[in-house]
C-alpha positions in Angstrom: 32.3 9.9 -9.0 35.2 7.5 -10.1 35.4 6.4 -13.7 34.0 3.0 -14.6 36.5 0.2 -15.4 37.0 -0.1 -19.2 35.7 -3.7 -19.1 32.6 -2.6 -17.3 32.0 0.1 -19.9 32.5 -2.3 -22.8 30.1 -4.8 -21.4 27.5 -2.2 -20.7 27.7 -0.6 -24.2 27.6 -4.0 -25.9 24.8 -5.5 -23.8 22.7 -2.3 -24.3 23.3 -2.7 -28.1 22.3 -6.4 -27.9 19.0 -5.5 -26.0 18.2 -2.8 -28.5 18.9 -5.1 -31.4 16.2 -7.4 -30.0 13.6 -4.8 -31.0 11.2 -5.7 -28.2 11.7 -9.5 -28.3 12.1 -10.6 -24.7 15.7 -11.6 -23.9 16.5 -14.9 -22.3 19.5 -16.5 -20.7 21.5 -13.2 -20.7 23.6 -14.4 -17.8 24.8 -17.5 -19.5 25.3 -15.6 -22.8 27.6 -13.0 -21.1 29.5 -15.6 -19.1 29.9 -17.7 -22.3 31.3 -14.9 -24.4 33.6 -13.5 -21.7 34.9 -16.6 -19.9 36.5 -18.5 -22.9 38.6 -15.6 -24.2 39.6 -14.7 -20.6 40.8 -18.2 -20.0 42.7 -18.3 -23.3 44.5 -15.1 -22.5 45.3 -15.9 -18.9 46.6 -19.4 -19.9 48.8 -17.8 -22.5 50.0 -15.2 -20.0 50.8 -18.1 -17.6 52.6 -20.1 -20.3 49.9 -22.8 -20.1 50.7 -23.4 -16.4 47.4 -24.2 -14.9 48.4 -23.7 -11.3 49.7 -20.2 -12.1 46.7 -19.4 -14.2 44.4 -20.5 -11.4 46.3 -18.2 -9.1 46.0 -15.2 -11.5 42.2 -15.9 -11.8 41.7 -16.5 -8.1 40.3 -19.9 -8.8 41.1 -23.4 -7.4 43.2 -25.3 -10.0 40.5 -28.0 -10.2 37.9 -25.4 -11.0 40.1 -23.9 -13.7 40.7 -27.4 -15.2 36.9 -28.0 -15.3 36.4 -24.7 -17.1 39.2 -25.4 -19.6 37.5 -28.7 -20.4 34.1 -27.1 -20.7 35.4 -24.6 -23.2 37.4 -27.3 -25.0 40.7 -25.5 -24.2 42.6 -28.7 -23.2 
Protein backbone atom coordinates (compact mmCIF):
# COMPACT_ATOMS: atom_id res chain seq x y z
CA UNK A 1 0.00 0.00 0.00
CA UNK A 2 1.50 3.37 -0.99
CA UNK A 3 2.36 5.95 1.66
CA UNK A 4 -0.09 8.76 2.27
CA UNK A 5 0.76 12.23 1.04
CA UNK A 6 2.29 14.26 3.91
CA UNK A 7 -0.47 16.88 3.63
CA UNK A 8 -3.11 14.14 3.96
CA UNK A 9 -1.36 12.76 7.04
CA UNK A 10 -1.14 16.20 8.62
CA UNK A 11 -4.82 16.92 8.04
CA UNK A 12 -5.86 13.52 9.39
CA UNK A 13 -3.73 13.83 12.54
CA UNK A 14 -4.89 17.36 13.30
CA UNK A 15 -8.54 16.74 12.48
CA UNK A 16 -8.51 13.68 14.74
CA UNK A 17 -6.99 15.80 17.51
CA UNK A 18 -9.69 18.45 16.97
CA UNK A 19 -12.45 15.83 17.24
CA UNK A 20 -10.91 14.36 20.38
CA UNK A 21 -10.59 17.82 21.93
CA UNK A 22 -14.36 18.26 21.56
CA UNK A 23 -14.77 15.56 24.24
CA UNK A 24 -18.13 14.36 22.94
CA UNK A 25 -19.51 17.73 21.85
CA UNK A 26 -20.94 17.23 18.35
CA UNK A 27 -18.81 18.94 15.71
CA UNK A 28 -20.37 21.29 13.20
CA UNK A 29 -19.27 22.91 9.94
CA UNK A 30 -16.08 20.81 9.75
CA UNK A 31 -15.90 21.23 5.97
CA UNK A 32 -15.93 25.03 6.12
CA UNK A 33 -13.49 25.02 9.03
CA UNK A 34 -10.95 22.88 7.16
CA UNK A 35 -11.33 24.84 3.91
CA UNK A 36 -10.99 28.09 5.84
CA UNK A 37 -7.78 27.11 7.60
CA UNK A 38 -6.18 25.52 4.53
CA UNK A 39 -7.25 27.80 1.69
CA UNK A 40 -5.85 31.15 2.89
CA UNK A 41 -2.28 29.98 3.62
CA UNK A 42 -2.30 28.00 0.37
CA UNK A 43 -3.32 31.11 -1.58
CA UNK A 44 -0.70 33.23 0.20
CA UNK A 45 2.09 30.77 -0.55
CA UNK A 46 1.11 30.23 -4.17
CA UNK A 47 0.76 33.97 -4.77
CA UNK A 48 4.27 34.50 -3.34
CA UNK A 49 5.61 31.66 -5.48
CA UNK A 50 4.00 33.27 -8.53
CA UNK A 51 5.41 36.71 -7.58
CA UNK A 52 1.85 38.03 -7.10
CA UNK A 53 0.98 37.16 -10.73
CA UNK A 54 -2.67 36.11 -10.51
CA UNK A 55 -2.73 34.44 -13.92
CA UNK A 56 0.29 32.33 -13.07
CA UNK A 57 -1.03 31.53 -9.58
CA UNK A 58 -4.38 30.48 -11.07
CA UNK A 59 -2.53 28.18 -13.45
CA UNK A 60 -0.53 26.64 -10.58
CA UNK A 61 -3.75 26.09 -8.63
CA UNK A 62 -5.74 24.77 -11.57
CA UNK A 63 -8.29 27.55 -11.13
CA UNK A 64 -9.82 30.11 -13.42
CA UNK A 65 -8.21 33.53 -12.82
CA UNK A 66 -11.59 35.06 -11.90
CA UNK A 67 -12.17 32.30 -9.34
CA UNK A 68 -8.74 32.95 -7.84
CA UNK A 69 -9.44 36.69 -7.69
CA UNK A 70 -12.76 36.02 -5.90
CA UNK A 71 -10.99 33.80 -3.35
CA UNK A 72 -8.23 36.37 -2.81
CA UNK A 73 -10.89 38.99 -2.08
CA UNK A 74 -12.79 36.62 0.26
CA UNK A 75 -9.60 36.07 2.27
CA UNK A 76 -8.68 39.77 2.18
CA UNK A 77 -5.48 39.05 0.26
CA UNK A 78 -5.92 41.89 -2.25
